[in-house]
All heavy atoms as an XYZ file, in Angstrom:
955
protein
N      -0.125     53.846     71.833
C       0.602     52.658     72.217
C       0.925     51.871     70.952
O       0.040     51.571     70.167
C      -0.269     51.863     73.181
C       0.399     50.681     73.767
S       1.563     51.229     74.996
C       1.449     50.025     76.218
N       2.180     51.520     70.756
C       2.532     50.759     69.564
C       2.036     49.316     69.661
O       1.791     48.810     70.759
C       4.058     50.811     69.541
C       4.439     50.967     70.963
C       3.339     51.780     71.590
N       1.895     48.704     68.511
C       1.504     47.299     68.484
C       2.642     46.457     69.063
O       3.814     46.650     68.731
C       1.216     46.874     67.048
C       0.789     45.432     66.929
C       0.559     45.023     65.492
O       0.398     45.896     64.626
O       0.558     43.808     65.241
N       2.264     45.548     69.961
C       3.258     44.678     70.582
C       3.708     43.629     69.571
O       2.907     42.855     69.065
C       2.657     43.995     71.815
C       3.637     43.112     72.531
C       4.539     43.660     73.421
C       3.673     41.750     72.298
C       5.454     42.864     74.082
C       4.586     40.936     72.947
C       5.477     41.492     73.845
N       4.997     43.643     69.266
C       5.557     42.671     68.340
C       6.842     42.114     68.937
O       7.461     42.742     69.807
C       5.892     43.323     66.979
O       6.924     44.306     67.180
C       4.676     43.960     66.346
N       7.281     40.949     68.456
C       8.564     40.418     68.927
C       9.724     41.377     68.644
O      10.647     41.492     69.442
C       8.719     39.108     68.169
C       7.315     38.684     67.865
C       6.572     39.975     67.627
N       9.664     42.086     67.519
C      10.731     43.024     67.183
C      10.755     44.205     68.162
O      11.821     44.637     68.599
C      10.558     43.530     65.752
C      11.688     44.400     65.216
C      13.020     43.659     65.257
C      11.375     44.846     63.799
N       9.576     44.707     68.543
C       9.519     45.785     69.533
C      10.057     45.295     70.877
O      10.823     45.997     71.533
C       8.086     46.305     69.695
C       7.916     47.423     70.727
C       8.728     48.659     70.369
C       6.449     47.776     70.882
N       9.679     44.097     71.267
C      10.181     43.521     72.522
C      11.701     43.421     72.507
O      12.368     43.771     73.479
C       9.551     42.153     72.769
C       9.985     41.438     74.037
C       9.609     42.235     75.273
C       9.373     40.047     74.089
N      12.255     42.986     71.400
C      13.706     42.893     71.271
C      14.342     44.284     71.356
O      15.353     44.474     72.028
C      14.070     42.223     69.941
C      15.563     42.108     69.638
C      16.276     41.251     70.687
C      15.768     41.536     68.241
N      13.718     45.269     70.696
C      14.244     46.633     70.747
C      14.225     47.209     72.155
O      15.195     47.842     72.592
N      13.128     46.981     72.884
C      13.038     47.463     74.262
C      14.092     46.780     75.134
O      14.742     47.419     75.963
C      11.614     47.268     74.828
C      11.579     47.519     76.334
C      10.629     48.180     74.119
N      14.285     45.485     74.909
C      15.290     44.740     75.689
C      16.695     45.272     75.395
O      17.495     45.455     76.325
C      15.204     43.257     75.380
N      16.992     45.520     74.133
C      18.321     46.047     73.781
C      18.516     47.467     74.333
O      19.582     47.778     74.862
C      18.511     46.035     72.261
C      18.649     44.656     71.630
C      18.660     44.765     70.112
C      19.903     43.951     72.124
N      17.490     48.299     74.222
C      17.586     49.666     74.765
C      17.736     49.618     76.280
O      18.494     50.396     76.868
C      16.350     50.479     74.368
N      17.017     48.692     76.933
C      17.165     48.533     78.384
C      18.566     48.105     78.768
O      19.125     48.560     79.762
N      19.146     47.236     77.953
C      20.530     46.816     78.198
C      21.501     47.979     78.059
O      22.433     48.122     78.866
N      21.272     48.823     77.065
C      22.120     50.016     76.905
C      21.949     50.968     78.085
O      22.923     51.543     78.570
C      21.781     50.732     75.598
C      22.198     50.023     74.318
C      21.655     50.775     73.098
C      23.704     49.907     74.244
N      20.706     51.121     78.550
C      20.456     51.973     79.723
C      21.151     51.425     80.960
O      21.750     52.179     81.736
N      21.075     50.103     81.153
C      21.738     49.484     82.313
C      23.252     49.644     82.225
O      23.913     49.903     83.230
C      21.351     48.018     82.404
N      23.804     49.506     81.023
C      25.250     49.686     80.851
C      25.634     51.136     81.130
O      26.658     51.396     81.789
C      25.659     49.291     79.434
N      24.817     52.083     80.669
C      25.091     53.503     80.942
C      25.020     53.788     82.435
O      25.829     54.552     82.972
C      24.105     54.382     80.169
N      24.055     53.164     83.116
C      23.937     53.334     84.561
C      25.181     52.785     85.262
O      25.754     53.409     86.152
C      22.698     52.643     85.116
C      22.609     52.751     86.633
C      21.472     51.934     87.216
N      21.757     50.520     87.111
C      20.923     49.610     86.626
N      19.741     49.944     86.198
N      21.272     48.354     86.572
N      25.626     51.607     84.851
C      26.792     50.986     85.467
C      28.035     51.868     85.297
O      28.776     52.101     86.255
C      27.035     49.597     84.870
C      28.280     48.945     85.397
C      28.290     48.374     86.664
C      29.454     48.941     84.657
C      29.443     47.793     87.174
C      30.605     48.367     85.157
C      30.596     47.795     86.414
O      31.741     47.237     86.900
N      28.248     52.371     84.094
C      29.409     53.232     83.835
C      29.305     54.510     84.658
O      30.277     54.928     85.298
C      29.531     53.555     82.327
C      30.541     54.656     82.069
C      29.900     52.302     81.548
N      28.128     55.133     84.668
C      27.930     56.368     85.431
C      28.165     56.131     86.923
O      28.876     56.890     87.583
C      26.508     56.916     85.207
O      26.309     57.111     83.801
C      26.297     58.218     85.954
N      27.583     55.072     87.449
C      27.734     54.743     88.865
C      29.201     54.481     89.219
O      29.709     54.976     90.219
C      26.871     53.522     89.217
C      26.893     53.208     90.690
O      26.374     54.039     91.476
O      27.420     52.148     91.061
N      29.877     53.721     88.368
C      31.279     53.408     88.607
C      32.141     54.669     88.592
O      32.981     54.874     89.476
C      31.788     52.405     87.561
O      30.998     51.209     87.659
C      33.242     52.052     87.790
N      31.905     55.534     87.602
C      32.690     56.771     87.518
C      32.426     57.674     88.718
O      33.362     58.262     89.272
C      32.385     57.512     86.221
C      32.893     56.854     84.941
C      32.400     57.633     83.713
C      34.413     56.757     84.942
N      31.170     57.781     89.122
C      30.849     58.623     90.279
C      31.513     58.096     91.550
O      32.032     58.883     92.348
C      29.343     58.706     90.482
C      28.574     59.556     89.475
C      27.073     59.404     89.680
C      28.973     61.019     89.593
N      31.478     56.808     91.728
C      32.031     56.240     92.961
C      33.547     56.219     92.975
O      34.166     56.451     94.000
C      31.495     54.829     93.169
C      30.038     54.829     93.528
C      29.597     53.441     93.840
N      28.145     53.340     93.819
C      27.468     52.488     94.543
N      28.088     51.658     95.332
N      26.166     52.456     94.467
N      34.172     55.925     91.822
C      35.630     55.814     91.786
C      36.323     57.166     91.635
O      37.292     57.443     92.320
C      36.055     54.895     90.650
C      35.742     53.443     90.906
C      36.167     52.545     89.766
O      36.671     53.058     88.746
O      35.993     51.327     89.905
N      35.844     57.980     90.738
C      36.538     59.229     90.433
C      36.084     60.390     91.309
O      36.836     61.323     91.539
C      36.363     59.571     88.978
C      36.982     58.502     88.095
C      37.348     59.025     86.765
N      38.002     57.947     86.010
C      37.887     57.778     84.738
N      37.168     58.615     84.030
N      38.518     56.794     84.131
N      34.857     60.361     91.739
C      34.324     61.455     92.536
C      34.128     61.062     93.994
O      33.735     61.879     94.796
C      32.982     61.934     91.970
C      33.068     62.401     90.554
C      33.651     63.785     90.511
N      33.664     64.254     89.130
C      34.519     65.100     88.665
N      35.456     65.581     89.431
N      34.469     65.486     87.420
N      34.351     59.810     94.288
C      34.214     59.282     95.651
C      32.836     59.568     96.239
O      32.702     59.964     97.382
C      35.325     59.827     96.538
C      36.699     59.409     96.064
C      37.828     59.961     96.903
O      37.564     60.557     97.960
O      38.976     59.785     96.500
N      31.794     59.372     95.426
C      30.427     59.528     95.891
C      30.016     58.276     96.646
O      30.484     57.189     96.371
C      29.483     59.708     94.706
C      29.578     61.027     94.029
C      30.720     61.697     93.686
C      28.499     61.835     93.604
N      30.405     62.867     93.069
C      29.057     62.970     92.999
C      27.128     61.695     93.667
C      28.271     63.970     92.462
C      26.349     62.694     93.124
C      26.908     63.827     92.543
N      29.120     58.434     97.583
C      28.578     57.282     98.291
C      27.467     56.665     97.439
O      26.956     57.291     96.510
C      28.000     57.697     99.655
O      26.910     58.604     99.430
C      29.071     58.344    100.527
N      27.096     55.456     97.791
C      26.061     54.745     97.041
C      24.747     55.531     96.973
O      24.196     55.694     95.881
C      25.828     53.361     97.631
N      24.199     56.023     98.087
C      22.923     56.738     97.956
C      23.012     57.981     97.080
O      22.093     58.267     96.321
C      22.562     57.108     99.397
C      23.273     56.125    100.241
C      24.563     55.848     99.499
N      24.104     58.720     97.149
C      24.231     59.949     96.352
C      24.321     59.618     94.865
O      23.690     60.278     94.038
C      25.450     60.753     96.797
N      25.077     58.609     94.507
C      25.197     58.209     93.101
C      23.857     57.705     92.578
O      23.444     58.059     91.472
C      26.271     57.132     92.952
N      23.165     56.896     93.359
C      21.856     56.384     92.965
C      20.874     57.529     92.774
O      20.108     57.563     91.811
C      21.320     55.405     94.031
O      22.252     54.334     94.179
C      19.970     54.841     93.653
N      20.895     58.486     93.684
C      20.020     59.646     93.619
C      20.253     60.426     92.322
O      19.305     60.772     91.615
C      20.258     60.536     94.829
C      19.234     61.597     95.041
C      18.162     61.361     95.883
C      19.334     62.826     94.420
C      17.198     62.351     96.097
C      18.387     63.810     94.612
C      17.309     63.570     95.465
N      21.514     60.694     92.000
C      21.839     61.449     90.789
C      21.426     60.688     89.536
O      20.881     61.271     88.593
C      23.333     61.767     90.752
C      23.781     62.565     89.530
C      23.140     63.945     89.515
C      25.296     62.692     89.505
N      21.666     59.400     89.492
C      21.289     58.586     88.335
C      19.778     58.604     88.149
O      19.279     58.783     87.025
C      21.832     57.146     88.487
C      23.352     57.151     88.290
C      21.146     56.190     87.509
C      24.035     55.871     88.701
N      19.025     58.424     89.222
C      17.571     58.411     89.096
C      17.018     59.773     88.703
O      16.075     59.859     87.914
C      16.925     57.918     90.392
C      17.066     56.430     90.544
O      17.297     55.713     89.579
N      16.929     55.958     91.758
N      17.584     60.850     89.241
C      17.133     62.196     88.863
C      17.431     62.459     87.387
O      16.580     62.978     86.654
C      17.798     63.244     89.754
N      18.613     62.094     86.933
C      18.976     62.265     85.528
C      18.079     61.427     84.622
O      17.599     61.915     83.594
C      20.455     61.872     85.317
O      21.281     62.665     86.181
C      20.880     62.084     83.881
N      17.853     60.176     84.991
C      16.985     59.315     84.196
C      15.563     59.815     84.145
O      14.896     59.722     83.102
N      15.078     60.373     85.240
C      13.728     60.929     85.274
C      13.623     62.145     84.363
O      12.634     62.327     83.646
C      13.323     61.301     86.693
O      13.261     60.146     87.497
N      14.656     62.980     84.374
C      14.682     64.137     83.476
C      14.691     63.685     82.018
O      13.961     64.227     81.181
C      15.881     65.026     83.783
C      15.925     66.282     82.968
C      15.054     67.324     83.233
C      16.831     66.415     81.936
C      15.091     68.495     82.480
C      16.872     67.576     81.174
C      16.006     68.616     81.438
N      15.516     62.684     81.700
C      15.541     62.140     80.335
C      14.187     61.589     79.941
O      13.733     61.811     78.809
C      16.605     61.054     80.223
C      18.052     61.482     80.192
C      18.975     60.273     80.213
C      18.323     62.335     78.954
N      13.542     60.873     80.845
C      12.214     60.336     80.552
C      11.237     61.461     80.259
O      10.432     61.367     79.322
C      11.719     59.471     81.718
C      10.360     58.817     81.527
C      10.354     57.903     80.317
C       9.979     58.042     82.778
N      11.311     62.530     81.026
C      10.472     63.692     80.763
C      10.766     64.314     79.403
O       9.848     64.643     78.650
N      12.053     64.442     79.067
C      12.434     64.973     77.756
C      11.865     64.112     76.641
O      11.282     64.620     75.675
C      13.946     65.043     77.615
C      14.693     66.158     78.317
C      16.193     66.010     78.110
C      14.229     67.510     77.811
N      12.058     62.798     76.762
C      11.557     61.887     75.724
C      10.046     61.959     75.611
O       9.488     61.902     74.519
C      12.000     60.447     75.997
C      13.492     60.237     75.943
C      14.090     59.276     76.738
C      14.308     60.995     75.113
C      15.462     59.062     76.682
C      15.682     60.803     75.062
C      16.260     59.832     75.846
N       9.370     62.110     76.739
C       7.908     62.196     76.736
C       7.447     63.461     76.032
O       6.486     63.430     75.257
C       7.377     62.162     78.184
O       7.752     60.920     78.772
C       5.858     62.295     78.215
N       8.139     64.566     76.271
C       7.760     65.816     75.638
C       8.196     65.929     74.190
O       7.553     66.589     73.382
N       9.272     65.266     73.835
C       9.870     65.427     72.514
C       9.395     64.384     71.507
O       9.181     64.697     70.340
C      11.402     65.351     72.657
C      12.250     65.589     71.427
C      12.026     66.997     70.903
C      13.723     65.393     71.752
N       9.219     63.160     71.937
C       8.937     62.049     71.027
C       7.442     61.809     70.958
O       6.791     61.643     71.987
C       9.676     60.771     71.501
C       9.347     59.596     70.611
C      11.171     61.008     71.549
N       6.912     61.790     69.755
C       5.464     61.564     69.597
C       5.146     60.156     69.124
O       4.009     59.725     69.238
C       4.877     62.580     68.602
O       5.551     62.457     67.340
C       5.030     64.000     69.129
N       6.093     59.444     68.614
C       5.868     58.094     68.104
C       5.880     57.081     69.242
O       6.803     57.054     70.058
C       6.945     57.742     67.076
C       6.774     56.353     66.511
O       5.771     56.114     65.830
O       7.652     55.505     66.794
N       4.862     56.230     69.302
C       4.735     55.252     70.381
C       5.871     54.246     70.432
O       6.275     53.804     71.512
N       6.390     53.880     69.273
C       7.510     52.915     69.246
C       8.740     53.522     69.917
O       9.417     52.877     70.711
C       7.823     52.489     67.806
O       6.674     51.852     67.245
C       9.004     51.532     67.764
N       9.020     54.782     69.591
C      10.168     55.449     70.214
C       9.947     55.667     71.703
O      10.896     55.597     72.488
C      10.501     56.766     69.503
C      11.230     56.512     68.236
C      10.742     56.591     66.971
C      12.594     56.087     68.118
N      11.705     56.242     66.073
C      12.860     55.932     66.753
C      13.608     55.822     69.031
C      14.108     55.526     66.267
C      14.852     55.415     68.565
C      15.093     55.273     67.201
N       8.693     55.929     72.102
C       8.390     56.023     73.533
C       8.764     54.723     74.231
O       9.353     54.732     75.310
C       6.911     56.296     73.770
C       6.558     57.733     73.800
N       5.282     58.180     73.670
C       7.316     58.853     73.967
C       5.244     59.485     73.737
N       6.475     59.917     73.914
N       8.379     53.610     73.629
C       8.680     52.298     74.227
C      10.188     52.080     74.297
O      10.707     51.633     75.326
C       8.003     51.186     73.425
N      10.888     52.383     73.221
C      12.330     52.135     73.173
C      13.098     53.034     74.145
O      13.949     52.564     74.899
C      12.861     52.333     71.753
C      12.361     51.351     70.703
C      12.809     51.793     69.310
C      12.844     49.944     71.005
N      12.781     54.329     74.124
C      13.528     55.271     74.954
C      13.026     55.316     76.388
O      13.830     55.421     77.321
C      13.457     56.681     74.335
C      14.119     56.832     72.964
C      13.825     58.207     72.385
C      15.606     56.578     73.043
N      11.707     55.257     76.576
C      11.146     55.354     77.926
C      11.259     54.062     78.700
O      12.017     53.967     79.663
N      10.505     53.048     78.261
C      10.529     51.762     78.965
C      11.884     51.082     78.816
O      12.385     50.480     79.761
C       9.430     50.847     78.423
N      12.490     51.216     77.641
C      13.770     50.551     77.392
C      14.934     51.262     78.065
O      15.385     50.870     79.141
N      15.421     52.327     77.419
C      16.638     52.975     77.912
C      16.478     53.537     79.319
O      17.280     53.238     80.204
C      17.105     54.078     76.952
C      18.398     54.696     77.381
C      19.601     54.075     77.069
C      18.435     55.849     78.129
C      20.809     54.611     77.493
C      19.630     56.398     78.561
C      20.823     55.780     78.237
N      15.445     54.360     79.525
C      15.280     54.986     80.855
C      14.949     53.943     81.921
O      15.389     54.073     83.064
C      14.201     56.057     80.809
S      14.714     57.521     79.898
N      14.198     52.909     81.544
C      13.901     51.838     82.484
C      15.163     51.095     82.912
O      15.306     50.695     84.064
N      16.089     50.928     81.976
C      17.360     50.276     82.312
C      18.312     51.204     83.054
O      19.103     50.767     83.879
N      18.237     52.508     82.744
C      19.156     53.462     83.358
C      18.794     53.777     84.797
O      19.657     53.805     85.675
C      19.185     54.762     82.525
C      20.185     55.768     83.017
C      21.547     55.554     82.838
C      19.776     56.931     83.637
C      22.480     56.481     83.299
C      20.696     57.862     84.096
C      22.052     57.640     83.918
N      17.516     54.022     85.054
C      17.128     54.342     86.422
C      17.149     53.079     87.275
O      17.071     51.973     86.766
C      15.716     54.975     86.470
O      14.791     54.096     85.871
C      15.706     56.321     85.782
N      17.268     53.276     88.552
C      17.466     52.123     89.424
C      16.771     52.335     90.762
O      17.408     52.520     91.783
C      18.981     51.854     89.598
O      19.151     50.806     90.517
C      19.752     53.073     90.026
N      15.443     52.339     90.710
C      14.697     52.574     91.934
C      14.792     51.392     92.902
O      14.659     51.582     94.111
C      13.243     52.958     91.626
C      13.161     54.374     91.134
C      13.117     54.653     89.782
C      13.170     55.430     92.023
C      13.068     55.958     89.334
C      13.127     56.738     91.593
C      13.065     57.004     90.229
N      15.042     50.207     92.397
C      15.226     49.085     93.319
C      16.488     49.289     94.153
O      16.507     49.014     95.345
C      15.287     47.760     92.554
O      16.345     47.781     91.605
N      17.547     49.804     93.545
C      18.758     50.115     94.288
C      18.505     51.231     95.289
O      19.032     51.208     96.414
C      19.899     50.505     93.325
O      20.118     49.416     92.425
C      21.175     50.826     94.072
N      17.692     52.203     94.917
C      17.351     53.290     95.840
C      16.649     52.730     97.069
O      16.915     53.171     98.200
C      16.463     54.325     95.140
N      15.762     51.783     96.869
C      15.056     51.197     98.009
C      16.028     50.414     98.893
O      15.950     50.476    100.125
C      13.925     50.284     97.540
C      12.834     50.996     96.744
S      12.157     52.464     97.520
C      12.921     53.768     96.577
N      16.958     49.702     98.278
C      17.966     48.975     99.067
C      18.848     49.943     99.852
O      19.194     49.675    101.007
C      18.818     48.098     98.158
C      18.129     46.872     97.601
C      19.048     46.165     96.605
C      17.720     45.913     98.703
N      19.220     51.061     99.219
C      20.024     52.068     99.924
C      19.254     52.611    101.123
O      19.826     52.805    102.197
C      20.390     53.220     98.983
C      21.446     52.840     97.949
O      22.137     51.821     98.162
O      21.575     53.570     96.959
N      17.953     52.859    100.966
C      17.137     53.376    102.076
C      17.046     52.348    103.202
O      17.168     52.692    104.381
C      15.740     53.739    101.573
N      16.864     51.080    102.854
C      16.807     50.014    103.875
C      18.143     49.909    104.603
O      18.190     49.776    105.830
C      16.404     48.669    103.242
C      16.633     47.511    104.196
C      14.945     48.717    102.786
N      19.244     50.008    103.854
C      20.570     49.931    104.475
C      20.779     51.080    105.465
O      21.251     50.878    106.571
C      21.655     49.938    103.400
C      23.062     49.771    103.956
C      24.128     49.833    102.884
N      24.012     50.971    101.994
C      24.367     52.226    102.290
N      24.867     52.502    103.472
N      24.236     53.192    101.404
N      20.382     52.285    105.053
C      20.488     53.428    105.961
C      19.627     53.225    107.206
O      20.045     53.530    108.324
C      20.071     54.720    105.242
C      21.024     55.223    104.168
C      20.369     56.333    103.352
C      22.328     55.713    104.785
N      18.443     52.701    107.019
C      17.528     52.443    108.132
C      18.145     51.442    109.110
O      18.114     51.641    110.321
C      16.197     51.921    107.591
C      15.135     51.811    108.629
C      14.861     50.727    109.410
C      14.213     52.818    109.024
N      13.811     51.000    110.255
C      13.392     52.276    110.028
C      13.982     54.124    108.609
C      12.362     53.001    110.629
C      12.967     54.838    109.197
C      12.176     54.276    110.199
N      18.704     50.368    108.572
C      19.320     49.338    109.422
C      20.557     49.849    110.149
O      20.910     49.327    111.203
C      19.689     48.111    108.593
C      18.482     47.310    108.184
C      18.872     46.088    107.420
N      17.710     45.301    107.080
C      17.706     44.326    106.203
N      18.820     44.011    105.558
N      16.614     43.669    105.951
N      21.220     50.832    109.562
C      22.390     51.439    110.203
C      21.988     52.498    111.224
O      22.828     53.248    111.691
C      23.297     52.063    109.135
C      23.950     51.062    108.228
C      24.691     51.714    107.063
O      24.633     52.974    106.918
O      25.325     50.983    106.299
N      20.694     52.542    111.553
C      20.143     53.487    112.525
C      20.245     54.934    112.058
O      20.185     55.854    112.855
C      20.830     53.321    113.893
C      20.732     51.923    114.481
C      19.293     51.465    114.689
O      18.474     52.209    115.178
N      19.001     50.231    114.309
N      20.362     55.140    110.754
C      20.367     56.488    110.182
C      18.996     56.715    109.561
O      18.857     56.928    108.363
C      21.515     56.614    109.181
C      22.838     56.406    109.869
C      24.067     56.538    109.056
N      23.962     56.356    107.633
C      24.997     56.343    106.825
N      26.213     56.481    107.288
N      24.833     56.171    105.531
N      17.997     56.671    110.405
C      16.613     56.659    109.944
C      16.165     57.988    109.363
O      15.397     58.024    108.398
C      15.710     56.210    111.077
C      16.060     54.756    111.424
C      15.052     54.093    112.245
N      15.374     52.662    112.252
C      15.372     51.922    113.315
N      15.056     52.444    114.485
N      15.669     50.649    113.236
N      16.634     59.077    109.920
C      16.284     60.383    109.359
C      16.832     60.525    107.946
O      16.134     60.996    107.040
N      18.067     60.112    107.768
C      18.684     60.183    106.432
C      17.972     59.244    105.463
O      17.782     59.572    104.299
C      20.159     59.840    106.521
C      20.868     60.042    105.220
C      22.363     59.995    105.363
N      22.948     60.203    104.047
C      24.193     60.020    103.769
N      25.028     59.639    104.718
N      24.659     60.213    102.562
N      17.563     58.067    105.945
C      16.827     57.123    105.102
C      15.521     57.727    104.626
O      15.160     57.622    103.444
C      16.575     55.817    105.852
N      14.793     58.382    105.525
C      13.514     58.995    105.166
C      13.706     60.137    104.179
O      12.970     60.247    103.186
C      12.794     59.479    106.419
N      14.691     61.001    104.435
C      14.959     62.118    103.518
C      15.361     61.585    102.149
O      14.890     62.066    101.106
C      16.052     63.041    104.093
C      16.555     64.029    103.050
C      15.533     63.764    105.325
N      16.218     60.575    102.123
C      16.653     59.981    100.862
C      15.469     59.380    100.103
O      15.292     59.623     98.915
C      17.710     58.902    101.143
C      18.104     58.126     99.913
C      18.922     58.691     98.957
C      17.649     56.834     99.727
C      19.288     57.985     97.815
C      18.016     56.112     98.606
C      18.842     56.692     97.642
N      14.642     58.633    100.799
C      13.519     57.943    100.166
C      12.499     58.930     99.611
O      12.152     58.874     98.424
C      12.859     57.011    101.181
C      11.727     56.135    100.685
C      12.241     55.161     99.646
C      11.132     55.375    101.861
N      12.018     59.839    100.445
C      10.999     60.781     99.992
C      11.580     61.836     99.050
O      10.921     62.255     98.108
C      10.289     61.415    101.178
C       9.478     60.416    101.948
C       9.833     60.057    103.232
C       8.383     59.804    101.368
C       9.089     59.113    103.936
C       7.637     58.858    102.056
C       7.991     58.522    103.340
N      12.818     62.237     99.300
C      13.473     63.184     98.399
C      13.636     62.608     97.004
O      13.467     63.321     96.000
N      13.947     61.321     96.947
C      14.090     60.639     95.673
C      12.793     60.734     94.844
O      12.820     61.091     93.678
C      14.433     59.163     95.933
C      14.699     58.359     94.734
C      16.148     58.337     94.349
O      16.459     57.872     93.308
N      17.052     58.825     95.151
N      11.680     60.444     95.470
C      10.398     60.497     94.760
C      10.067     61.916     94.314
O       9.660     62.139     93.172
C       9.279     59.960     95.648
C       9.334     58.471     95.835
C       9.342     57.936     97.107
C       9.385     57.604     94.753
C       9.400     56.567     97.305
C       9.441     56.236     94.934
C       9.441     55.718     96.207
N      10.241     62.876     95.205
C       9.878     64.257     94.897
C      10.781     64.823     93.803
O      10.302     65.375     92.802
C       9.924     65.130     96.161
C       8.820     64.695     97.127
C       9.827     66.608     95.829
C       8.965     65.247     98.529
N      12.085     64.687     93.964
C      13.026     65.244     92.988
C      12.827     64.587     91.622
O      12.795     65.274     90.591
C      14.481     65.097     93.472
C      15.474     65.384     92.358
C      14.730     66.020     94.655
N      12.669     63.277     91.586
C      12.517     62.598     90.306
C      11.210     62.980     89.612
O      11.181     63.146     88.388
C      12.626     61.093     90.485
S      14.319     60.591     90.883
N      10.146     63.153     90.376
C       8.880     63.604     89.778
C       9.020     65.010     89.210
O       8.559     65.292     88.090
C       7.754     63.545     90.818
N       9.666     65.886     89.945
C       9.871     67.268     89.477
C      10.761     67.280     88.237
O      10.492     67.992     87.263
C      10.444     68.150     90.601
C      10.944     69.497     90.068
C       9.417     68.347     91.702
N      11.814     66.486     88.237
C      12.718     66.433     87.082
C      12.006     65.877     85.851
O      12.210     66.377     84.746
C      13.954     65.593     87.409
C      15.064     66.367     88.061
C      14.815     67.250     89.105
C      16.363     66.209     87.657
C      15.833     67.956     89.716
C      17.396     66.911     88.254
C      17.133     67.789     89.275
N      11.199     64.856     86.022
C      10.455     64.301     84.885
C       9.489     65.339     84.316
O       9.395     65.529     83.103
C       9.693     63.042     85.311
N       8.793     66.037     85.204
C       7.865     67.081     84.771
C       8.618     68.209     84.069
O       8.186     68.701     83.020
C       7.079     67.616     85.959
C       6.051     68.694     85.661
C       4.974     68.169     84.718
C       5.435     69.196     86.958
N       9.734     68.617     84.624
C      10.545     69.695     84.018
C      11.007     69.293     82.625
O      10.934     70.095     81.680
C      11.732     70.029     84.906
N      11.476     68.067     82.469
C      11.908     67.606     81.153
C      10.776     67.606     80.147
O      10.935     68.046     79.006
N       9.602     67.164     80.564
C       8.448     67.123     79.662
C       7.988     68.529     79.300
O       7.626     68.795     78.148
C       7.306     66.338     80.311
N       8.009     69.452     80.262
C       7.522     70.803     80.010
C       8.423     71.611     79.076
O       7.970     72.606     78.494
C       7.337     71.551     81.326
C       6.177     71.068     82.191
C       6.130     71.828     83.520
C       4.852     71.183     81.457
N       9.664     71.190     78.909
C      10.550     71.908     77.992
C      10.021     71.879     76.557
O      10.332     72.752     75.755
C      11.958     71.312     78.039
C      12.779     71.647     79.256
C      14.112     70.913     79.213
C      13.031     73.139     79.347
N       9.232     70.852     76.230
C       8.778     70.705     74.862
C       7.266     70.870     74.707
O       6.697     70.516     73.687
C       9.209     69.344     74.310
C      10.685     69.265     74.149
C      11.449     68.627     75.101
C      11.307     69.874     73.075
C      12.832     68.575     74.973
C      12.687     69.823     72.956
C      13.459     69.182     73.887
N       6.624     71.435     75.707
C       5.189     71.710     75.613
C       5.013     73.041     74.896
O       5.645     74.040     75.256
C       4.534     71.760     77.007
C       3.097     72.246     76.918
C       4.596     70.402     77.661
N       4.187     73.034     73.884
C       3.895     74.259     73.148
C       2.851     75.056     73.902
O       1.783     74.532     74.189
C       3.389     73.942     71.730
O       4.340     73.075     71.096
C       3.185     75.187     70.921
N       3.136     76.328     74.205
C       2.130     77.130     74.916
C       0.911     77.345     74.024
O       1.029     77.418     72.810
C       2.850     78.451     75.214
C       4.079     78.442     74.413
C       4.353     77.053     73.936
N      -0.262     77.432     74.649
C      -1.464     77.651     73.848
C      -1.411     79.009     73.162
O      -0.910     79.981     73.714
C      -2.603     77.580     74.876
C      -1.972     77.716     76.202
C      -0.527     77.365     76.063
N      -1.937     79.028     71.963
C      -1.937     80.301     71.213
C      -3.125     81.140     71.690
O      -4.183     80.627     72.021
C      -2.019     80.043     69.728
O      -3.178     79.313     69.423
N      -2.908     82.434     71.741
C      -3.962     83.323     72.219
C      -4.672     84.034     71.096
O      -4.316     84.111     70.019
C      -3.401     84.370     73.182
O      -2.355     85.088     72.528
C      -2.916     83.722     74.433
């Protein structure tokens, strides 16, 4: 864990802002150009962000970079609060089965993607 400093806090905030901007652009492009619905776009963004977080976890060994890329960029890019709102909206629209699949699928897929990203850079034990 890196030492908490005002400069690190500023870096995490800036990286989070870049992640949020990347999420906004990605979401906008998916919805406008590909005509994706809100839950599908949110799902793809969260899965991609989870994979990136896994990659950064497996690839980056420096704690400062973990903070900047993981908590900062990936924290700004992923949008689990929006996923929860999408699930509530589906539930209220009486599409409860879809809400449940979306909600639980989101957790499972994102966990698998994060693990897959991290495992790409794990060195196998030598025999």
